[in-house]
C-alpha positions, 0 to 999 in steps of 0.5 A: 213919463208913464211906465210904458214909455219907461219900458220902451226906453229901457228896451230900446237901450238894451237893443239899439239896432233891433229895428235895423236887424228886424228890417234886414230879416224881413227884407231877406225873407221877402227876397226869398219869397219873390225868388220862389214866386218868380221861379214858379211863375216861369216854370210851372206853365211849362211843367203843366204842358209837359205833364199834359203831353205825357198823359196824352193831351194835345198841347196845340189845342191847349195853346190855341184855346188860350188865345182864341183870336190867334191862328 
């Protein structure tokens, strides 16, 4: 066995559940990013529409230009 294999074995014996802990942390982080992305995707277009209307823009023309084939 070479030195790197010995070092790897030693570290694995010191922290037997380290890979499970890292996976849990990564999964939690990804869940948070997914949640923030869903909130952003859901509410950001409405906020932009409200700001456009407050600044004097016409929300009807913005909607009709998005889907030009619909009445």
